[in-house]
TIMILO-106058 format. One record per residue: x, y, z of N, C-alpha, C in turn; residue in three letters. Coordinates in steps of 0.2 Angstrom, whole numbers, plus 5000, padded with zeros to 4 digits. Layout:
residues N
XYZXYZXYZAla/...
***
This chain:
residues 278
497651005038497650935034497550875039Met/497050835038496950775042497550725042Pro/497650695047498050635047497750575044Val/498150545039497850495035498350435036Ile/498050375038498350315037498250285030Asp/498750285026498650265019498650195017Cys/498650145022498650075021498350035027His/497750005026497549955030497049915026His/496849865030496349815027495849795032His/495249765029494749735033494749655031Phe/494549615035494449545033493849515037Gln/493449485033492849455036492849385033Arg/493049335037493149265035492549235031Leu/491949255034491349225031491249245023Ala/491649305022491549325015492149315011Arg/492749335013493349315009493949305014Tyr/494349255012494949245016495549255012Arg/496049295015496649315012497149255011Ala/497549255006497949195005498649215008Ala/498649205015499349225018499849165017Phe/500449175017500949115016500949075022Pro/501249015021501248965027501548985033Pro/502049035033502349055039501949095043Ala/501349115041500849155045500449105049Val/500449045047500048995051499349015051Gly/499049005057498349025059498249095062Asp/498849135062498849195066498349245063Arg/498149245057497749295054497049265053Met/496849205056496249175055495749205060Asp/495649275059495149315063494749365058His/494249385060493949445057494249505060Asp/494349555055494649615057494149665054Tyr/493849705058493249745055493349815057Thr/492849855055492849925056492849945064Glu/492449895067492349905074493049895078Asp/493449855075494149845078494549895077Asp/494549925071495049975069494850045072Leu/494250065073494050135075494350155081Ala/494450115087494750135093495550145092Pro/495850115087496550125086496650185083Glu/496250205078496250265075496150325079Leu/495650315084495550375089496150385093Ala/496450325096496950325100497650365097Ala/497650355091498250385088498150455084Cys/497550475085497350535082497350535074Gly/497150485071497050475064496350495062Ile/496350535057495650565054495350525049Asp/495850505044495550465038496050415036Lys/495750365032496150305030496050295022Thr/496550255020496450215013496350145014Ile/495850115012495650045013495950005007Leu/496349955008496649925002496449855002Val/496349824996496149754995496649704998Gln/496449644999496849595001496849534996Leu/496449544991496349484986496349514979Leu/496549474974496449494967495749464966Asn/495249504968494549484968494049544968Asn/493649544962493249604962492649604967Ile/492449554969491949554975492149584981Gly/492849574983493049604989493149674988Glu/493349704982493349774980492649804981Thr/492149764978491449794979491249804986Glu/491449754990491249754998491649815001Asp/492249824999492649885002492349955000Cys/492149954994491850014991491150034995Leu/490749974996490149985000490250005007Asp/490849985010490950005017491250075017Leu/491550095011491850165011491250215011Gln/490650195008490150245008489850255015Thr/489950205020489650205026490050225032Lys/490750225031491250245036491550315035Leu/491450355039491650425038492450425038Asp/492750385041493450385041493850355035Tyr/493550315031493850285025493750335019Val/494250365017494250425012494250395005Ala/494550335004494550304998494750224998Gly/494750194993494850124992495350104986Val/495850064988496250044983496049964982Val/495749954976495449894975495749854969Gly/495449804966495749764961495249764955Trp/495549764949495149744943495649704939Val/495349664934495749614930496149654925Pro/496749664926497249694922497449654916Leu/497449594916497649554911497249554904Ala/496649584905496249594899495949664899Asp/496249714894496049784895495249794894Pro/494949754890494249764889493849744896Ala/494049694899493749674906493949724911Glu/494549754910494749804915494249864915Cys/494149884908493749944907493049934909Glu/492749874908492149854910492049854918Thr/492549824921492549824928492549894931Ala/492949934929492950004931492350044930Leu/491950034924491350054923490850034928Gln/490849964930490449934935490549964942Lys/491149984943491250004950491150084951Leu/491150114945491050194945490450214949Asp/490450254954489950274958489750234964Gly/490050174964489950134970490250154977Arg/490750194976491150224982491750254979Gly/492150284983492750324981493350274980Lys/493350254973493950214971494550254969Leu/495050254973495650294971496250264968Val/496250194968496850154965496650084964Gly/497150054961497049974960497749944962Ile/497649884965498249844967498149774964Arg/498749754961498749684959499249644963His/499149594966499649554970500049514966Leu/500549554963501049514958501449464961Ile/501449454968501849404971501549334969Ala/500949334967500649264966500649254958Tyr/500949294954501049284947501749244946Glu/501749194943502349154942502849194937Pro/502649234933503049274928503249334932Asp/503949344933504149404936504049474932Pro/503949464926503849514921503049524919Lys/502649494923501949504922501649574921Trp/501949624924501749694923501949714916Leu/502449684913502649714907502349684901Leu/501849634902501449614896501049664893Gln/501049664886500649714882499949734885Pro/499549674886498849684888498849724895Ala/499349704900499349734906499549804906Val/500049824902500249894901499649934898Leu/499249904893498649944891498149954896Glu/498049904901497549914906497849964911Ser/498449964912498750024916498750094913Leu/498750094907498650154904497850184904Arg/497450134905496750144906496650174913Ile/497050144918497050174925497250244925Leu/497850254921498050324921497550374918Ala/497250354913496750404910496150414915Arg/496050364919495450374924495750404930Ala/496350424930496550464936496650414942Gly/496750354941496850304947497550294948Leu/497750274954498450254956498450184955Val/499150164954499250084954499750074959Phe/499650024963500050004969500349944968Glu/501049944969501449884968501749854974Gly/501749794975502049764981502449704979Ile/503049714976503549664974503849634980Pro/503949564979504249524984504949494983Val/505249514977505849494975506149544970Asn/506849534969507149584964506849584957Asp/506749534954506449534948505749564947Ala/505349554952504749594952504849664953Gln/505349684957505449754959505649784952Phe/506149754949506349784942505849794937Asp/505349744937504749744932504349804934Ser/504249814941503849874943504149944941Leu/504749944942505150004940505050014932Leu/505149964928505149974921504449984919Glu/503949964922503249974920503150054922Met/503350074927503250144929503650194924Thr/504150174921504450214916504050214910Arg/503750154908503450144902502750184902Arg/502450194908501750224908501850284913Val/502250334910502350394914501850434917Pro/501250424914500650464916500250434922Asp/500550374924500150334929500550344936Leu/500150364941500450374947500550304951Lys/501150284952501250224955501550224962Val/501250184967501450184974501750124976Val/502450124978502750064980502550054987Leu/502349994989502049974995502649965000Asn/502649985006503049955012503749965011His/503950025008504650035007505049985003Met/504749944999505049894995505349834999Gly/505049825005505249775010506049775012Asn/506249825016506949825017507149765022Pro/507849745021508049685024508249705032Pro/507749715036507849735043508149685047Val/507849625047508049565051508849555050Pro/509049555044509749545043510249605044Glu/509949665045510349725045510649735039Asp/510349715033510649715027510549785024Gly/510749795018510749865014510649855007Trp/511149825003511049814996510749744995Glu/510449734989510249784984509649824985Pro/509349824992508749864993508949934992Trp/509449964995509550034994509650054987Ala/509950024983510050044976509350044973Ser/508949994975508249994972507850044974Gly/507850064980507550124982507750194979Ile/508350194978508650254974508450254967Ala/508450194964508150194957507450214957Arg/507050184961506350204962506150274963Ala/506550304967506450374969506650424963Ala/507050394958507250434952506650444947Asp/506150404948505550404944505050454947Leu/504850504943504450564946503750544947Pro/503550484944502850464945502750414950Asn/503250394954503250344959503250374966Met/502850354971502850374978502950304982Ser/502950314988503150254993502750264999Val/502550205002502250205008502750195014Lys/502750235019503150225025502750175029Leu/502850115028502450055032502849995031Ser/502649945035503049885035502549825032Val/502849785028502449735024502449665027Gly/502049625025502049555027502649515027Leu/503049525021503649495020504149505026Ala/504149565029504549585034504249565041Leu/503649585042503349575049503249505051Val/503149455046503049385047503749355050Val/504249385050504949365053505249415057Arg/504949465060505249515063504749545068Trp/505049565074504649595079504849665079Lys/504349715080504449785079505049815083Trp/505449845080506049885083506149945079Asp/505850005082505950065079506650085077Thr/507050075081507750095080508050055074Glu/507849995074508149945069507849975062Ala/507249995062506950015056507150085053Leu/507450125058507550195057507950215051Arg/508550175050508950195044508650185038Lys/508250135037507850115031507350165029Tyr/506950185035506450245034506850305032Ala/507350325035507750385034507950385027Asp/508250335025508550335018507950335013Phe/507350305014506850305009506550385009Thr/506450415015506250485015506750525011Ile/507350515013507850565010507850555002Glu/507750494999507750484992507150514989Lys/506550494992505950514989505750584990Phe/505950614996505750674999505050665002Ser/504850705007504250695011503650705006Pro/503650735001503150754997502950684993Asn/503350634993503150574990503150514994Arg/503050525001503050475006502450485010Val/502050425011501450425015501450375021Met/501250395027501250345032500750295032Ile/500850235034500350185034500450135039Gly/499850105042499950065047500049985045Ser/499749975039499649905037499249855042Asn/498749885045498349845050497849805046Trp/497749745048497949705053498549665053Pro/498849665047499449625045500049645050Val/500049715052500549735057500549695064Ile/499949675065499849635072500249575072Leu/500549555067501049495067501649515071Leu/501849575071502449595074502449655079Gly/501849685079501749745084501049755085Ala/500849795090500249825091500149885086Ser/499549905084499449965080499750025083Phe/499650035089499950095092500750095093Gln/501050035094501750025094502050045087Glu/501750015082501950035075501850105073Ala/501250135075501150205073501550255076Trp/501650245083502050285087502750275085Arg/502950225083503650215081503850245074Gly/503350245070503450285063503450365065Leu/502950385069502950455071503650475074Glu/503950425078504650445081505150455076Ala/505150405071505650415065505550475062Ile/504950505061504950565057504950625061Ile/505050615068505050675073505550725071Ala/506150705069506650755068506550805062Pro/506050785058505950825052505550895053Leu/505550935049505250995050504450985050Ser/504151035053503351035053503051015046Ala/503251055041503051045035503150975032Ala/503750945033503950885031503550825034Glu/503450835041502950795045502250795042Arg/502050855041501350855038501250825032Arg/501750825027501750795021501650715022Ala/502050685026502050615027501450595031Ile/501250635035500650615039499950625036Met/499950655030499350665027499350705020Gly/499750755020499650805014499850765007Asp/500350715008500550685002499950635000Ser/499750595004499150555003498550585000Ala/498350645003497850685000497950704993Ala/498550724991498750744984498750684980Arg/499050634982499250574977498550534976Ile/498150534981497450494980496950544978Tyr/497050604978496550654976495950654981Ala/496050654987495450644992495450714996Ile/
***
């Protein structure tokens, strides 16, 4: 089974600029392209990737799908469609059909003022459309209220495969534990939810990579979800705010090194291949 990086982005400033928070400053004001990523993948022995949207923008998704058809290593795209209107959602999916390998949809709920945005009837109907289409939905909550809404949505749409991004943003800089740990345990109780073993912007913008500091959070996440619902991801280029690609990837490999060979294979690729049907 190939090694799969389940989470990375591209950015071309001439086309689209991601809306990073003020704390990032100008540190992400660069192009990050397939030519930049390819040597990192080769150095770490990564065979395939999942390209994830940076914007709630259909045009960026179209660009990602076009790139997927040209890049051998991009196995699938997690894009965006308008979930607030089921008719528009269905039309957008039809428009994207056949353009490239669309494996999932992500909506950046952090930018929605209503923490229960995912629980609106129209959004839930769109999410049921995704489930019928065999697509994954990816959630990236940035506060407890959004986290609770993501879990409630996952319960209400049991046929939808839901992926929690970046271990739910563990409180690593504070060496904290609750309420993050209880949230992860509740998430793991949902059989249609999986999780990415990766580090998100909310953490890396205020923390420099430290494998040992991250270990207890990763171990707990893997224990609760089991390796069959955990997928390794670089979150490049966002990870560059706190680590090099190789530092982060090798750190994640070191964290899972004590696991059995079968468990490591699951996290390194088998789980992603099954969840994204690639």
